[in-house]
C-alpha positions as CSV (number, residue, x, y, z in Angstrom):
1,M,87.0,66.9,127.9
2,G,83.3,67.1,127.3
3,S,81.0,69.9,126.4
4,S,77.8,71.6,127.7
5,Q,75.4,73.4,125.9
6,K,72.8,76.1,126.8
7,R,70.1,77.7,124.5
8,V,69.5,81.3,124.1
9,W,66.6,83.5,122.5
10,V,68.0,86.2,120.4
11,P,65.2,88.9,119.7
12,G,67.3,90.7,117.0
13,P,69.4,89.2,114.2
14,I,72.4,87.0,114.7
15,I,75.3,88.5,112.8
16,I,78.2,85.9,112.1
17,G,81.4,88.0,111.9
18,A,83.2,90.9,113.6
19,G,84.9,92.6,110.8
20,P,83.8,95.5,108.7
21,S,80.7,93.5,107.4
22,G,79.5,92.4,110.9
23,L,79.9,95.8,112.2
24,A,78.1,97.6,109.3
25,A,75.3,95.3,110.1
26,G,75.1,95.5,113.5
27,G,86.0,82.5,116.3
28,S,87.0,86.5,116.3
29,S,89.0,87.3,119.3
30,C,88.7,91.1,118.9
31,V,87.0,93.6,116.7
32,A,88.6,93.6,113.0
33,S,90.9,90.5,114.0
34,L,91.7,89.5,110.3
35,W,93.1,93.3,110.1
36,R,94.8,93.3,113.4
37,H,96.4,89.7,113.3
38,R,96.5,88.7,109.9
39,T,98.1,91.9,108.2
40,Y,101.6,92.8,107.5
41,D,103.2,96.0,109.3
42,R,103.4,98.3,106.4
43,L,99.8,97.6,104.9
44,K,97.8,100.8,104.1
45,L,94.4,101.0,102.2
46,H,94.7,100.6,98.6
47,L,91.9,102.9,98.0
48,P,91.1,106.4,99.7
49,K,89.4,106.4,103.0
50,R,86.1,107.9,101.5
51,F,85.6,104.7,99.5
52,C,86.1,102.9,102.9
53,E,83.8,104.1,105.3
54,L,81.3,102.4,107.0
55,P,77.5,103.7,107.2
56,L,76.4,106.4,109.4
57,M,80.1,107.4,110.7
58,G,83.1,108.3,108.3
59,F,86.8,108.5,109.2
60,P,87.9,111.4,111.6
61,A,88.5,114.6,109.8
62,V,91.6,115.4,111.5
63,G,94.5,112.7,112.0
64,F,93.9,110.3,109.2
65,P,95.6,110.4,106.0
66,K,94.2,109.8,102.4
67,Y,95.1,106.1,103.1
68,P,95.2,105.0,106.5
69,T,97.4,102.5,107.9
70,K,96.0,99.1,109.3
71,H,96.4,100.4,112.7
72,Q,94.3,103.6,112.0
73,F,91.8,101.6,110.4
74,V,91.3,99.1,113.2
75,A,91.1,102.2,115.6
76,Y,88.2,103.4,113.2
77,M,86.2,100.0,113.5
78,E,86.9,99.8,117.2
79,S,85.2,103.5,117.3
80,Y,82.5,102.7,115.3
81,A,81.3,99.8,117.3
82,A,81.8,101.7,120.7
83,A,79.8,104.8,119.1
84,F,77.0,102.2,118.1
85,G,76.9,100.2,121.2
86,I,78.1,97.0,119.3
87,A,79.4,94.4,121.7
88,P,80.5,91.2,119.8
89,R,80.8,88.0,121.5
90,F,84.5,87.2,121.2
91,G,86.3,83.8,121.2
92,A,83.1,81.9,120.1
93,E,83.6,79.7,117.2
94,V,80.3,79.2,114.9
95,V,80.3,75.2,114.5
96,R,76.9,75.0,112.4
97,A,74.0,77.2,111.4
98,E,70.8,75.9,110.2
99,R,67.1,76.7,109.6
100,D,64.4,75.2,111.5
101,P,61.5,75.1,109.3
102,A,59.0,74.1,111.9
103,A,59.9,76.9,114.3
104,G,60.3,79.3,111.5
105,A,63.8,80.3,113.0
106,W,67.4,79.9,112.6
107,R,69.8,77.8,115.0
108,V,73.3,79.0,115.2
109,T,75.7,76.7,117.3
110,T,78.6,78.2,118.8
111,R,81.7,76.6,120.6
112,R,83.8,78.3,123.3
113,A,87.1,76.3,124.4
114,A,87.1,75.1,128.0
115,A,88.7,77.8,130.4
116,G,91.5,75.2,131.5
117,P,92.9,71.9,130.9
118,G,91.8,70.2,134.0
119,P,89.8,66.9,134.2
120,G,86.5,68.6,134.7
121,A,87.0,71.2,132.1
122,E,84.3,71.3,129.4
123,D,84.0,73.2,126.1
124,E,80.8,75.5,126.3
125,E,78.5,75.2,123.3
126,E,75.5,77.8,123.0
127,E,72.8,77.5,120.5
128,L,71.5,81.1,119.6
129,V,68.1,81.1,118.0
130,S,66.6,84.0,116.0
131,R,64.2,84.9,113.0
132,W,67.3,86.3,111.2
133,V,71.0,85.4,110.6
134,V,73.4,87.8,108.8
135,V,76.4,86.0,107.3
136,A,79.0,88.7,107.8
137,T,82.1,86.6,107.6
138,G,82.8,88.2,104.0
139,E,84.9,86.7,101.3
140,N,88.2,86.4,103.0
141,A,87.6,84.3,106.1
142,E,90.3,81.7,105.5
143,P,93.9,81.8,103.7
144,V,93.9,79.9,100.5
145,G,97.6,78.3,101.1
146,A,99.6,75.5,100.2
147,E,97.1,73.4,98.5
148,V,97.0,75.8,95.3
149,I,100.9,74.8,94.5
150,S,102.2,71.3,93.5
151,G,104.9,69.9,95.6
152,I,104.8,72.6,98.4
153,E,105.2,69.9,101.0
154,R,108.6,68.8,99.7
155,F,110.1,72.4,100.2
156,A,112.6,72.4,103.2
157,G,112.6,76.1,103.8
158,R,110.0,77.9,105.6
159,V,106.6,78.4,103.9
160,V,104.6,81.4,105.1
161,H,101.1,82.8,104.0
162,T,100.9,86.8,103.8
163,S,98.3,86.4,106.7
164,A,101.3,85.3,109.0
165,Y,103.7,87.9,107.4
166,K,104.5,91.0,109.6
167,T,108.1,92.4,108.2
168,G,110.7,91.8,105.8
169,A,113.3,91.8,108.6
170,E,112.3,88.0,109.5
171,F,113.9,87.0,106.1
172,S,117.0,89.5,106.2
173,G,119.6,88.0,103.8
174,Q,117.5,85.2,102.2
175,K,116.4,84.6,98.7
176,V,112.5,84.8,99.0
177,L,109.9,83.4,96.3
178,V,106.7,85.5,96.4
179,V,103.9,83.6,95.0
180,G,101.1,85.7,94.1
181,C,100.0,88.4,91.8
182,G,97.8,90.9,94.1
183,N,98.3,93.8,96.0
184,S,99.6,91.7,98.9
185,G,102.3,90.3,96.8
186,M,103.2,93.7,95.4
187,E,103.6,95.0,98.9
188,V,105.3,92.2,100.5
189,S,107.4,92.2,97.4
190,L,108.4,95.5,97.9
191,D,109.1,95.0,101.5
192,L,111.5,92.3,100.9
193,C,113.1,93.9,97.9
194,R,116.4,94.1,99.7
195,H,116.3,90.2,100.2
196,N,115.7,89.2,96.5
197,A,112.1,88.7,96.7
198,K,110.5,87.1,93.4
199,P,107.0,88.4,92.8
200,S,104.6,87.6,89.9
201,M,102.1,90.2,89.2
202,V,98.8,90.5,87.1
203,H,97.2,93.9,86.4
204,V,99.5,97.1,87.5
205,L,97.6,100.6,87.6
206,P,99.2,103.6,89.1
207,R,97.5,104.1,92.5
208,E,97.2,108.1,91.7
209,M,96.5,109.7,88.2
210,L,97.2,113.5,88.1
211,G,97.1,113.6,91.8
212,M,93.6,111.7,92.1
213,S,93.1,108.3,93.0
214,T,92.9,105.8,90.1
215,F,89.6,104.1,91.9
216,G,88.1,107.5,92.1
217,V,88.7,108.5,88.7
218,A,87.4,105.2,87.5
219,M,84.0,105.7,89.8
220,A,83.4,109.0,88.3
221,L,84.1,107.8,84.6
222,L,81.5,104.7,85.2
223,K,78.8,107.3,85.9
224,W,79.0,108.3,82.1
225,L,80.9,105.7,80.4
226,P,80.6,102.1,79.9
227,V,83.1,99.6,81.6
228,R,85.0,98.5,78.6
229,V,85.8,102.4,77.9
230,V,86.6,103.0,81.2
231,D,89.1,99.8,81.2
232,G,90.6,101.2,78.0
233,L,91.2,104.7,79.3
234,L,92.7,103.2,82.5
235,L,95.1,100.8,80.7
236,A,96.2,103.9,78.3
237,A,97.0,106.2,81.5
238,A,98.9,103.1,83.0
239,H,101.1,102.7,79.9
240,M,101.8,106.5,79.8
241,I,102.6,106.6,83.5
242,L,104.2,103.3,84.3
243,G,105.5,102.4,80.6
244,D,105.4,99.1,79.1
245,T,105.0,96.6,82.0
246,G,105.2,93.7,79.3
247,R,108.9,94.0,79.1
248,L,109.4,93.8,82.5
249,G,107.7,90.3,82.7
250,L,104.3,91.6,84.0
251,R,101.9,90.4,81.2
252,R,98.2,91.9,81.5
253,P,95.1,89.6,81.1
254,K,93.0,90.4,77.9
255,T,90.2,91.3,80.3
256,G,90.4,95.0,81.6
257,P,90.8,95.6,85.4
258,I,87.2,96.9,86.1
259,E,85.6,94.2,84.1
260,L,88.0,91.6,85.8
261,K,87.1,92.9,89.2
262,N,83.2,92.7,88.3
263,L,83.7,89.1,87.0
264,T,86.0,87.5,89.4
265,G,86.4,89.7,92.3
266,K,90.2,90.1,91.7
267,T,91.5,93.6,92.6
268,P,93.7,95.2,90.0
269,V,97.2,95.8,91.5
270,L,97.8,99.5,92.3
271,D,101.5,100.4,92.2
272,V,103.0,101.6,95.2
273,G,106.4,101.6,94.5
274,A,107.0,98.3,93.7
275,L,107.3,99.0,89.8
276,D,110.6,101.1,90.3
277,Q,112.1,98.2,92.3
278,I,111.4,95.9,89.3
279,K,113.1,98.4,86.8
280,S,116.0,98.6,89.2
281,G,116.7,94.9,89.6
282,N,115.9,94.8,93.1
283,I,112.7,92.8,92.6
284,T,113.1,89.9,89.9
285,V,109.8,88.9,88.0
286,V,109.5,85.2,87.4
287,G,107.1,83.0,85.5
288,G,104.6,80.7,86.6
289,V,105.2,78.3,89.2
290,K,105.4,74.7,87.9
291,E,106.0,72.7,91.1
292,I,108.1,73.4,94.3
293,M,111.0,71.1,95.1
294,K,113.0,70.5,98.3
295,G,115.2,73.5,97.6
296,G,113.4,75.7,95.4
297,A,111.0,75.8,92.4
298,K,110.5,74.8,89.0
299,F,109.0,77.1,86.4
300,V,106.7,76.5,83.5
301,D,109.6,77.8,81.3
302,G,111.8,75.0,82.7
303,R,114.1,77.2,84.6
304,E,114.9,76.3,88.3
305,E,115.6,78.2,91.1
306,K,116.9,77.6,94.8
307,Y,115.0,79.7,97.5
308,D,115.4,80.0,101.4
309,A,111.6,80.7,101.8
310,I,108.4,81.0,100.2
311,I,105.7,83.4,100.9
312,L,102.1,82.6,99.6
313,A,100.3,85.9,98.7
314,T,97.7,83.7,97.4
315,G,94.9,85.5,98.9
316,Y,91.8,84.0,101.0
317,K,88.4,82.5,100.7
318,S,84.8,82.2,102.3
319,N,84.4,79.7,104.9
320,V,80.5,79.6,104.5
321,P,79.8,76.1,103.3
322,S,81.9,74.5,106.1
323,W,79.3,75.8,108.7
324,L,76.1,76.9,107.0
325,K,73.7,73.8,106.3
326,D,72.4,73.7,103.2
327,A,74.7,76.3,102.0
328,D,74.3,75.4,98.4
329,E,70.8,76.5,98.3
330,H,72.0,80.2,98.5
331,F,75.8,79.9,97.9
332,T,78.3,78.5,95.3
333,R,80.9,76.2,96.1
334,E,83.1,78.7,96.7
335,G,81.1,80.3,99.3
336,I,80.0,83.4,97.4
337,P,76.1,84.1,97.1
338,K,74.4,82.8,94.0
339,T,72.7,85.8,93.5
340,P,75.2,88.7,92.3
341,F,75.4,92.2,93.3
342,P,73.6,94.4,94.0
343,S,70.7,91.9,94.8
344,G,72.8,89.0,96.8
345,W,72.5,90.6,100.3
346,K,68.9,89.1,100.7
347,G,68.5,85.3,100.8
348,D,65.2,83.6,102.0
349,K,63.4,83.2,105.3
350,G,65.6,85.2,107.1
351,L,69.1,84.8,105.7
352,Y,71.3,87.6,105.1
353,C,74.7,88.3,103.5
354,V,77.2,91.0,103.8
355,G,80.7,91.4,102.5
356,F,80.4,89.2,99.4
357,T,80.1,92.0,96.6
358,R,83.5,91.7,95.4
359,R,83.6,95.2,95.6
360,G,85.2,96.0,98.8
361,L,84.2,98.2,101.6
362,L,82.3,100.2,99.1
363,G,79.8,97.2,98.4
364,T,79.7,96.3,102.1
365,S,78.3,99.5,103.1
366,S,75.6,99.3,100.5
367,D,74.4,95.9,101.6
368,A,74.7,96.6,105.0
369,V,72.2,99.7,104.8
370,N,69.6,97.4,102.8
371,I,69.8,94.7,105.3
372,A,69.4,97.1,108.2
373,N,66.4,98.7,106.7
374,D,64.8,95.3,105.8
375,I,65.2,93.9,109.1
376,Y,64.1,97.0,110.7
377,R,60.9,97.0,108.6
378,Q,60.1,93.6,109.7
379,W,60.9,94.2,113.2
380,T,58.3,97.1,113.5
381,E,55.7,95.0,111.7
382,L,56.1,92.2,114.2
383,S,56.4,94.1,117.4
384,D,52.7,94.8,117.4
385,H,50.8,91.7,116.6
386,S,53.2,88.8,116.3
387,T,53.6,85.9,118.9
388,P,56.9,86.0,120.2
389,L,59.1,83.1,118.8
390,H,60.6,82.2,122.0
391,H,57.4,81.0,123.1
392,L,58.1,78.1,121.1
393,F,60.9,77.1,123.0
394,D,62.0,76.1,126.6
395,F,64.1,79.5,127.2
396,K,64.9,82.0,130.0
397,V,64.2,85.3,128.0
């Protein structure tokens, strides 16, 4: 099987990514493929919808609850794409993106698999060329999985990342170890609580305080108070509402939840019911995993337990370094822009980034507006007196 390549001049920016970040700015099979195919059935937004809207078009006023389900969020993004005439190129994998200094342009190579397995079938490669590239693959492009746990390859049972987890019905009657301390681990553990799931969690905050979202309260307080003061108030409120989580085995980091989010991007766990299941004994909290064995796990406290299955709620990572040439000029080894929020959206020579703010969809919207305005300004300046870039190449335009 070979490959054929064609070259296409793109007069506007090339946006890599068809999730919320890509749509907001302008190898998916559909709109929001991560939300559609790599999320569990019971997933809902952990923040109120007003903090998760994309620019210029909010959620419908009728029919969408305060915390939309994943299906409602996907429907919102599909409507967003349709409303603004956004038609992503699905089914094409970005193989490489690099700057061409001589031409003053970006070259993005994509590959689409051959239509059939026949002897004459060829993969189709396409080189897109533009003045601008928007990296909109985000912080959560690929699952972080088995590589983070020693001995996972020895386990004889089923190992599933939360990106492939759909429902606890698949694990009915099994003893399941859930490895992870974020909101996914909390939700999956809640879904599995009747099947002896074993979660491990970090920060735990009530999702709502006095009828208002905890995140909304935090955002309001941050307008007037420093982060550490807000963190102290949140933790005090969490202790009053949730009680002493330390006696349940849920130890809090020394860093407050908002400061931790700003420094590391780790989202505080917002309790949606799992804590009650822990208190009742339906979910058992265990210590850190030292290593995985053939039939179970050994923990840092020396205890050993047998398990039928392991679910990895170990999060996701950026994949930018795998396809962006000389990515280390603008990105860290983890694939995050070196320039922090709120200035990380703009790189050099036509390179832009959206979806890397570590502030969720709220940060994505802010970056997307900045990028769109900046490219539009350049577009208007170029339209009257600039030589079209495609004249430098052998294109059919």
